[in-house]
N, C-alpha and C positions, 0 to 999 in steps of 0.2 A: 565285151561286145565287139562283133566283127564290123569294121568300117570298110566302106567301099567308095573309091573315088575313080572316076573315069577321066584320065587325062586325054590329050589330043590323039595319042596313037597307041596306048597300051592300057589294059586294065590291071591295076595293081590291087590285089586283095590280100587281106591278112586274117588268119584265125589264130595268130600266135601272140603270147604275152611279149615276146622279144621283138616282134615284127609288127610295125604299124603301117598302114597304107599311107603313102605320101605322094604328092604330085610330082610328075617327072617333067623337069624343065627342058627345053630344047638346048642342044649342046652349046650353041653360040651365046646363050644367055645364062649358062650355069656358072654362078659365082659363089666362091666359098670364102668366108672371113673367119680368122682365128684371133684369139686375144693375145696369148703369150707364146714365147719362142718354143718351149718344150712341146706344146700341143701343135704349133705350126710345123715343127719338124716332122711329126708323124704324118700329118695331113699332106705336107708337100711331098713326102716320099710316096704316099698313095696316089698323088696326082701327077707324078712324073709322066711326061709325054702327053699330058692333057692341058695343064695350065698351072699357074702359080697362085696358091691361095694368098689372100691379103692378110698381112700381119699388122694388127693395130698397135700393139705396144712394142715398138722397135727402137733401135738406137740406144741411147742412154736413158730412155724412159723406163719406169717400173710401174707396176700396178699402184704403187703408193704415191706417185706424183703425176699420174697420167690423167689428162683431160681430153675428151674427144674434140677434134676440130670439126668445123662445119662440113668440110669435105668428107671426113671419115664418117660422120653421121649419115650423110647422103649415101655413101658407099655401103654402109651397113643396112640402110633401109632398102636398097636395091639388090641386096644379095639374095641368093637362094638358100644358103645355109650359114649359120653363125655358130661357132663352137667356142665356148668359154668354160672356165673352171667353175665359177660361181661367186656369189656375193662375198664370201669369206676372203677372197683374194682380190677380185676386181670390183671393189665396192663402188667406184665411180661409174661403172657401166650399168649398174643395177636398174636405175630409172630408165635409161635408154632401152635396155633389153625389154622391159615391161611394156614399152610403147611401140615396139616394132610391128609392122604390118603382118597380117596373117600369112602373107606370101613368103615370109622368111621362116624357115624351119630353124628352131633354136635347140641346141644340145647343150645342156648344163651337165658337165661331167661329174660333178659332186653328187648329182642325183641319180647316177647310174646304179642300178641294182646289182650289177656284176662286178664293178670295181670294188676293191677293198678300201673302204672309206673309214677312217678313224675319227673319233671325236677329238676335239681340241683338248689338249691337256691344260690349257689356260682357262678355257670355258667349255665344259662338256656339252652345253646347249648348242655349240657351233661345231662345224666340221673342220677337220684339219685339211687345208687345201693342197698340201704338197705331196699328193698321192703318187706322182711320177717318180719320186725318189725310191720307190720299190719297182724294179724293172718288170716284175710280173704284172703290175698294173699297166705298164706301157704296152705289153703284149695284149692284154685284154682290151685296152683302148684301141689298139690297132685293129682288132677284130670288130669291135663295135662300130668304128668309123668306116671300115670297109663295107659293112652291111648297110650303113646309112647312105654312103655314096652310091652303092649299087642300086638301092631303091630309088634314090632321087635322080640318078643319071644312068638308067639301065642300059642305054645304048653302048656305054663304054664300060660295062661291068667286067669284061674280060681283062681290061687294062688295070682296073683297081685290084682285081684278084691276082693278076700277075705281079703287080707291085707289092702286094702284101706278102706273097711268097718270097720275093727278093729281100724284104725287110726282116723276115722272121729269123733267119739264121744269125745275123749279127746281134739281134736283140736277145735271142736265147743263149748266145755265147756268153753274155754277161752272167747269166745264171750258172752256166757251166764253170765260169771262172771262179765263182764262189764255192761251187762244189769241190773244186780242187783245193780250196782252203785259202781264203784271202787272209793270210797271216797278219796283214797290216791292220785288220780290224779287231785283233785280239791282243792289243798291246796295253798302253795305259788307259786311264779314264779321262774324260773331258767334261767341260761345261759349255753351254751355248748361250750366246746373247739372245738369239731368237730361236723359237722352237720349230725349226724347219727340218729336223732329222728324225722325227717320230717314225715315219714309214721306214726309213733306212735302218733305224735301230731294230725294229721288229723283224725286218726281212733278213738282216745280216748279223744278228746277235751282237750289235754294238750297244754300248750303254753310255749315256751321258748322265751326269749326276744331278745337274740343276740347270735352270735357264732363267734369264731375266724377264722375258716377255714372250708372248705368242708370236706377235708380228708388229711392225710399225703402226698398225691400226690400234693396238692396245696401249693403254696407259701403263707406263713403267712405275712400279711400286718400290718404294725405298726398302721395304722388307725383302723383296726378291733380289734387289741389288746387293744387299748385305749378305744374303745367303750365298750368292755366287762368289762374292768377295771372300767370304770365310772359307769356301772350298779351295780358293786359290791360295790364300795366306797359310792355310793348314797343309798345303802341298798334296791334298787329295787329288787335285786335277792337274794333269800334265799338259792340258791343252785348253784353250778358249776358242770356240768357233764363232766367227762373225760371218757376214755375207756381203758380197759386193753390192747387192741391190737393196740392202736394208741398213740405213745409217744407224750406227751404234753411238748415240750421242753422249752416253755416259761411260764410254769405254775407259777413259782415263781414271775414273773413280774405281774401276775394277782392277786395273793393272798398275797403278802408281806404286812405285817402290817394290814391285814384285817381278820375279823372273818366271815367265810362263810362255810356252809356245802359242803363237796366234795362227790359227788356220782360217784363211779367208775363202769361204765357199762361194760358189756361183750357181745356186740352185735354179735360177731363172735364165741362165745362159747370157747374162748381160754382156760379157766380153767375147762371146762367141758369135760367129757368122751364122745368120739364120739360114735354114735349109735342111734337107733330109739328113745330113750328117750331124746336125747339132746335138741331138739327144745322146748319141753314142759318145760324142766328145764331152758332153756335159757330165755323164756318168763317170767317164774315165778321169776327168779333171777332179771331180769332187772326191772320188775314192782315193786318188793320189794325195790330195790335200789332207784327208783324214789320216791316212797312213803316216805321212810325214809328221803331222802335228802330234800324233800319239806315240812318236818315237818307235815306229814299227820296224820290223826286220824287212827292209826294202828288197833285199836280195831274194828272200823267200817269197815275197809277194810277186816280184817280177817273174820268178820261175813258175808260180801258179798261173799267171797270166799267159805265159808262153805255152804252158801245158794245155790250157784251155783252147788256145788258138790252133794248136797242133793236133787236137783230138778230132779225128774224122768219124767217130762213132755216131750212130743215129741219135738225134736229139729227141727225147720223149717229151711230149707236150703235156702229159698229165691227164689226158682224157682216156676213157675206157677203164676196164677193170674186170673182176671176176663176176660171173653171173650164170644163172640157169634159167633158160626160157624154153618155150615149146613152139616149134614151127608149125606151119599151116598143114603139115601132114601128121601132126601129133608126135613128132620126134623131139627128143631133148637136144637143145643147142647150148653150148657154152662158149666162152670167149676163145677157147682153144680151136673150136670149129671155124672161127673166123680167120684163122691164120693160114698162110699159104698163098692167098690172093689178096689183092687190094679189096677192102670192104667199103662199100658206099652205103651209109646208114641214114635213113630218114625216119623221124618220129612223127606219127600222126594217128588217125583213127578212121575207121571205114565209113562213118557217118559224116565225115568232114565234107562240107558242101562245095568247097572251091580250091583252097590252097593245096590240100593233099592230092586230089586227082591231077591238078595242074602240075605240081612238082613231080609226081610219079610219071606223068606223061613226058615231061622234059627229060627225066632220067632215062626212060625207055627210048626216046628218040636219040639221045646221046649214045647209048649203047649200040643202037642200030647203025649209027653213022661211024662208029669207031672200027667196025669190021673185026679183024682178028685181034686187035688190041683189047677188045671187050672180053676176050677169054681170060684176061688177067684180073678182071673185076667181078666181084660178087655183090649184087645189090640186096639190101635188107630193108624191110618196112617193119618198124617196131611200134606196136599199138600202145598208146597212152590211155586207152579206154578198155581195160580188161574186163570191166563189168559187162560190156555188150559184145566185145570182139572175141567170140569163141573161135576155136580152131576151124570149124566148118565155115563160119562167116569169113574168116581170113582167107581160106582156100578159094572161095568163090571170088573174093575181092582181088587178090593178086593175079588171078587168071585173066582179069580184064587188061592187064598191062603187059607184062613180059614173063615168059616161062622161066626165066632165070631168077626172077624176084622171089625172095623168101620172106614170108610174113612171120612175125614173132609176137607171142603174147605170153602171159604168165600171171602170177598172183599180183595183187596191187602192191604188196611190199617189194617184190622183186622188180616190178616195172619202175617203181620209185627209185630203187637202188641203181638200176641201169641209167635212168634219166639223170640222177645226180652225178653219176660217173661221167656223163657226157655234158654236164652243166646245162641240161635241157630243163626248161620250166614248162609246167602244164597246170591247168586249173579247170575244174568242172564248173560249167555255168549253171544258172538256176534251172530247175526241172520245170517242165511244162505242167501247169496246174491241172489240166485235163488228162495228161498221160505222163506219169513220172519217169517213163523210160525215154522220154524225149528231152535231150539237153545237148548243149554244145561243149566242146573242149577247146579252151584257148591253149596254145602250145607254141613252143619254139619251132620255126619252120625252116631250119637250115639243113644242108646236106653235109655229112661228116665223112671224110675220107681217111681210112685207116690203112697203114702199110701192112705188107704180108707178115711182118713180125709182131703185129698187134699194136704198134705205136701210132699215135695220131700224126697225120700229115697236114691236113688243112680243113677248113670249113668253108663251104660255098653258101653265100647268102641267098635267101629267098628272092626269086625274081631273075636268077641267072638263066640265060638261054641255053638251048641244047648245043648250039654252035660254040658258045663260050666254054661250056663244059668239056666239049671234045678238045678244044685247044688247050685247056688246063691239063686234061688227062695226058695229052701228047707230050706236054712239057715235063710231066711228073713220071709217067710210066715208060720205062725204057725197054 
């Protein structure tokens, strides 16, 4: 269902699954609160030159011993946006979150459909909360929170988008580091006291043999302690991982009389200074702990890190891929035809009542303002409604906007393939009972910028202004 809210100075509308209409607060009253340091790190990076988000669980506090003060409860109730992980981690915040006023927009990251969220290995009915230990989740979180901030605070969308661009390279460099071969993750095997490496294991081909418990929230069972103890006494495990933020109360029972490496992780950044740099330092610290604890070849791992930092080749973001579509002139278009220029891609449909024409108008205005710079950009409109959007209909539709705009359609299967390649979501609404040809299409409403070599550059959230687009293009296109 399309929701519409009219704030004081701008109409924000949405026809997308990924974009919901939200109230826009005035700049001087826009306040953001985050729960834990890894999330705060991403948000504080996005809000540089705007303000500092409030961090609830700071200092030596952890989600396992934290209680809101009266001052913090008041700050939370007066905030514009609250970002937390979810009840599986911040259990003491659950009742407070459920009672927040409607003026507070709440984002529970474990409920995100785009993040890779794993079930708990301790209890599959619950979600594993440590998703940021896969750096690709951090990149997805960066995009989601950029979009949320732009929609809530559109007047400063250009700053959020600029900050996102600045944060992308160091985040993606972590992935590149592993592409070069993090030899340190392929040494011995380990066991864990708490199960906070599930995402890390899946992302980076690390294997831990057993664990005592899921988190300090769970009851430790004697049988699990004995299993881990047996792994240690049989010398199957070279390392036992513990965590600075999670008290291992029965550690002595596991290690008494045994010689085993102890790796003290810091998955919540307990000993790190809060701020934009924390996430990168957190990942570097924890990977180094893992390598040392598993008796890795540290020289080889150091060379892999240096190679990643010295590689200036373009970073591919994973969006885009092979396809065959038909343009508004009836000609075949493939991914190869998009190369040679920057491609600005928007997914929508010709019957879209609001967001599509608004977004295409913004795109057109931006191209007109860019002058000669626009010669390096080719805009595309890809229909997510191939049932109705014929070549003829597309030809008439794109002519309303800019002569450079290319409309694309195709079979339902090919449209789905292209949408999946761009991680675009769309869904057909219910048909009108009196006329089955009448229905709406909910869809992602972002703009995607692809480089001349076909690699993904960035995504512009719905609601960006033409002026902000021009500024972003000027910074990207040389």
